[in-house]
Every structure is written in C-alpha cells, then in structure tokens.
C-alpha positions in Angstrom: -130.2 10.6 -54.2 -132.7 7.8 -54.7 -131.4 4.4 -53.9 -131.9 3.5 -57.5 -129.8 5.7 -58.4 -127.4 5.4 -55.6 -127.1 1.7 -56.7 -126.4 2.3 -60.2 -123.8 4.7 -59.6 -121.6 2.3 -57.6 -121.9 -0.3 -60.1 -120.9 2.1 -62.7 -117.9 3.5 -60.7 -116.8 -0.1 -59.9 -116.9 -1.0 -63.3 -114.7 2.0 -63.7 -112.1 1.0 -61.1 -112.0 -2.6 -63.1 -111.3 -0.5 -66.3 -108.4 1.6 -65.2 -106.4 -1.3 -62.4 -106.9 -3.3 -66.1 -104.7 -0.6 -67.5 -102.4 -0.2 -64.6 -101.1 -3.8 -64.8 -100.6 -3.7 -68.0 -98.4 -0.8 -67.8 -100.4 1.7 -69.6 -100.8 4.0 -66.9 -98.8 4.4 -63.8 -101.9 4.5 -61.2 -105.5 3.9 -61.1 -106.8 7.5 -61.2 -110.6 6.3 -60.0 -109.3 4.2 -56.8 -110.0 7.0 -54.6 -112.9 8.6 -55.7 -115.6 8.1 -53.4 -118.9 7.3 -53.9 -122.2 7.7 -51.4 -122.9 4.6 -48.8 -125.5 2.2 -50.0 -126.5 -0.8 -48.7 -129.5 -3.0 -49.2 -130.8 -5.9 -46.9 -133.5 -7.1 -49.1 -133.9 -7.3 -53.2 -136.3 -6.2 -55.3 -137.4 -8.8 -57.2 -140.8 -10.0 -56.9 -141.3 -13.1 -55.4 -144.6 -15.3 -56.2 -147.4 -15.4 -53.0 -147.6 -19.2 -51.7 -149.6 -21.6 -54.9 -148.6 -19.3 -57.9 -146.0 -21.3 -58.7 -148.3 -24.3 -58.7 -150.8 -22.5 -60.6 -148.6 -21.1 -63.4 -147.0 -24.8 -64.3 -150.7 -26.1 -63.6 -152.2 -23.8 -66.0 -149.9 -24.6 -68.9 -151.2 -26.8 -72.3 -149.5 -29.6 -72.2 -150.8 -31.8 -75.5 -147.7 -29.7 -77.5 -144.5 -30.5 -77.7 -144.1 -26.2 -76.9 -146.2 -26.8 -73.9 -144.7 -29.5 -72.2 -141.6 -27.5 -72.8 -142.6 -24.5 -71.2 -143.5 -26.1 -68.2 -140.2 -28.1 -68.0 -138.5 -24.5 -68.3 -140.2 -22.9 -66.0 -140.4 -26.0 -63.4 -136.1 -26.2 -63.9 -136.5 -22.4 -62.6 -138.7 -23.1 -59.8 -137.1 -26.6 -58.7 -133.1 -25.2 -59.0 -133.7 -21.6 -58.3 -130.8 -21.0 -61.5 -130.2 -18.3 -63.7 -132.4 -18.1 -67.1 -129.2 -17.8 -69.1 -127.9 -21.1 -67.3 -131.0 -22.7 -68.1 -131.2 -22.2 -71.6 -127.7 -23.2 -72.0 -128.7 -26.9 -71.0 -128.0 -29.5 -73.1 -130.2 -32.7 -72.8 -126.8 -34.5 -71.8 -126.5 -31.9 -68.6 -129.8 -34.1 -67.3 -128.0 -37.5 -66.4 -128.3 -40.2 -63.8 -126.5 -40.6 -60.6 -127.4 -43.7 -58.7 -130.9 -43.6 -58.1 -131.6 -39.8 -58.6 -130.7 -37.3 -61.7 -128.4 -34.5 -61.5 -128.1 -31.3 -63.3 -125.3 -29.4 -64.6 -125.4 -25.7 -65.1 -122.9 -24.0 -66.7 -123.0 -20.4 -64.5 -121.3 -16.7 -64.7 -117.7 -17.0 -65.3 -117.3 -20.4 -66.5 -118.1 -21.9 -63.4 -119.9 -25.4 -63.5 -122.7 -27.0 -61.0 -124.2 -29.8 -60.5 -127.3 -30.3 -58.4 -129.9 -33.5 -57.7 -133.2 -32.7 -59.4 -135.8 -32.7 -57.1 -138.6 -35.7 -57.7 -141.2 -33.3 -58.8 -138.7 -31.7 -61.7 -137.6 -35.5 -62.7 -141.3 -35.9 -63.5 -141.8 -33.0 -65.8 -138.4 -33.6 -67.5 -138.9 -37.3 -68.0 -142.6 -36.7 -69.3 -140.8 -33.9 -71.9 -138.1 -35.8 -72.8 -140.1 -39.0 -73.7 -143.0 -36.9 -75.9 -140.2 -34.9 -77.7 -137.5 -37.6 -78.4 -135.2 -35.3 -77.3 -133.9 -38.1 -74.9 -132.6 -40.1 -77.7 -129.9 -36.2 -78.6 -127.9 -36.3 -75.6 -125.8 -33.3 -77.9 -129.1 -31.3 -78.2 -130.6 -28.3 -76.4 -132.7 -29.6 -73.3 -134.9 -26.4 -74.3 -134.7 -25.6 -78.0 -136.7 -23.0 -79.3 -140.3 -23.4 -80.9 -140.8 -23.8 -85.4 -143.2 -20.5 -85.2 -146.2 -21.5 -84.0 -146.5 -25.0 -85.1 -146.3 -26.5 -81.4 -143.4 -28.1 -82.5 -139.5 -28.1 -81.5 -136.5 -27.2 -83.4 -133.0 -27.7 -82.8 -131.8 -23.7 -83.1 -131.3 -22.1 -79.4 -133.9 -20.5 -77.1 -132.6 -17.2 -76.7 -133.5 -16.1 -72.9 -135.0 -13.2 -74.2 -137.3 -15.4 -75.6 -137.9 -17.3 -72.9 -138.7 -14.5 -70.8 -141.6 -13.3 -73.0 -143.0 -17.2 -73.0 -142.9 -16.4 -69.4 -144.9 -13.1 -69.9 -147.2 -14.6 -71.5 -148.1 -17.6 -69.1 -148.6 -15.1 -66.8 -151.0 -13.3 -68.6 -152.8 -16.8 -69.5 -153.1 -17.6 -66.2 -154.0 -14.2 -64.5 -150.8 -13.4 -62.7 -149.3 -10.7 -62.2 -146.9 -9.2 -65.3 -144.5 -7.7 -62.9 -142.9 -11.5 -62.2 -140.3 -12.4 -64.3 -137.5 -15.5 -64.0 -135.8 -14.2 -61.6 -138.7 -14.2 -59.3 -138.3 -18.0 -59.2 -135.3 -17.3 -57.4 -136.6 -15.1 -54.9 -139.4 -17.5 -54.3 -137.0 -20.9 -54.2 -134.8 -19.2 -51.7 -137.6 -18.2 -49.4 -139.5 -21.5 -49.8 -135.9 -23.2 -49.2 -135.4 -21.0 -45.6 -139.0 -21.3 -44.2 -139.0 -24.9 -44.8 -135.8 -25.4 -42.6 -132.9 -25.0 -44.9 -130.1 -23.4 -44.1 -128.5 -20.4 -45.3 -125.1 -22.0 -46.7 -127.4 -24.5 -48.6 -129.0 -22.2 -50.2 -126.0 -20.2 -51.2 -124.5 -23.5 -52.8 -128.0 -24.0 -54.6 -128.6 -20.5 -55.9 -124.5 -20.5 -57.0 -123.7 -17.6 -55.1 -120.2 -16.6 -54.0 -120.8 -14.4 -51.1 -123.9 -15.8 -48.6 -125.2 -11.7 -48.2 -126.2 -12.2 -52.0 -128.6 -14.9 -50.8 -129.9 -13.0 -48.0 -131.5 -10.5 -50.6 -133.3 -12.8 -52.1 -134.9 -14.2 -48.7 -138.9 -12.9 -48.2 -139.6 -14.2 -44.9 -139.1 -10.8 -43.5 -142.1 -9.4 -46.3 -144.3 -12.2 -44.8 -143.9 -11.1 -41.5 -144.5 -7.4 -42.1 -148.0 -8.3 -43.6 -149.3 -10.7 -40.7 -148.2 -7.6 -38.7 -149.7 -5.1 -40.9 -153.1 -7.7 -41.0 -153.3 -6.8 -37.4 -154.5 -3.0 -37.5 -158.5 -4.3 -37.3 -161.4 -1.4 -36.9 
C-alpha cells in the first residue's frame, strides 16, 4: 500500500469514527463499531505541497499588469497569500473592513476554518500593495464590500460579487503560465514558501504556527522545506 493510499484510508476512517461517535452520543448506537478498527501506521515529516524557488514569488508579483483594477486585485490577493501564509478560502472571504489600522500599522482579520478568527499585523510590502489597490479601485470607501471581488467578465473592472476560491486558484494558474513558472504550484505553495522563508530568517516555529493558524506545531513542520534545500546542496556536491 502506498503512502498516499494509506493517508487517504486513515482520513476516511477518522471521518467514519467521528460519525459513529456522534451516533453514540445521541443514543442511536450503544457503542462505536469503528473505534477498534486499526489502520496501517503512517507518518510524514514533510508535506507534499511544492514551495516556490527563491525569487519566484517576487517574479510572479512583478509580472502582473497593474493598469487595470483586476490586475491590481490579483497582485494584492497573491501578495496577501505570500505575506500572511493564509488559506485561499480565508483570503477570498476578507472584507474591506478586515483591513484596518492599529496604531501606526495595519492589521488583517481572517475568518478561519471552524469559525475561528485571527488578526495579523500586515507586512509593510503588503500594505503598499493593498493601499494602492484600494485607492485605485475606490473600494477603500466601501468597508462592507469584499476585499477581493469577482471581475466583470473581461473588462478589467471589478463587480461586487464574491470571488470563488476556485476562480482565485484558476487566476493563479493563468498568472503562473504568463510568467513561465511551473503549473504544479498552487495557492497552498505560498503557505509552504512563507513558512520556510520565515524559519530561514530566524523566525520561531511557535510564531510560524500562530501566523499559519495551526492547532499543532507538527502541522507547521510539514510546510518547512529547509531540509529539501540542504538535500539539493548535498546532491550538487557530486561532481564528475
């Protein structure tokens, strides 16, 4: 059994156990029949999400045409993914009012999975992207509007309709293709890249965990790609 299949089986069994546990709590069943079912042991020290190579995130952001409102939105949206490690679902749910001042800096308020909220200070480079975007589009005067709304067909203008997570992912694919970057990258790649970059620059695992919104630091470690870079350097020592 491959690792991928093993992981999937364990995830499915966990869901089944939770379902029967709920039935047990509600008195539908006397016991949880799935509780004692054993699955093959599986562990992973590194995640499978590909991280961007050094310089590629900035290359991607710099490649975006910002002469339209849609271009400004795309750059600001991808910049938010890059500088906050946020999940794309949380990013497309942001409202203008979720970007707000606190003292001399700005914060972003994310609504995460399970109804949780987290607030993060905004990196100064992301502030520049968001401020330019909000000023040019006029969205800064509409606090109840979505921060990243959908486009009006191919006009380069923005509607006030929600941008679906899948549409944001498709936008990333188009932007990657335009600049000639690999298509295997995804919105989650910003998460792996950001966490690795943060740790490389002497950030702590505990802080990375808080920024990423992980309940367990072991999950955060899965996004750390520093080991891959060391391995590559080691392999390059082979010279014929």
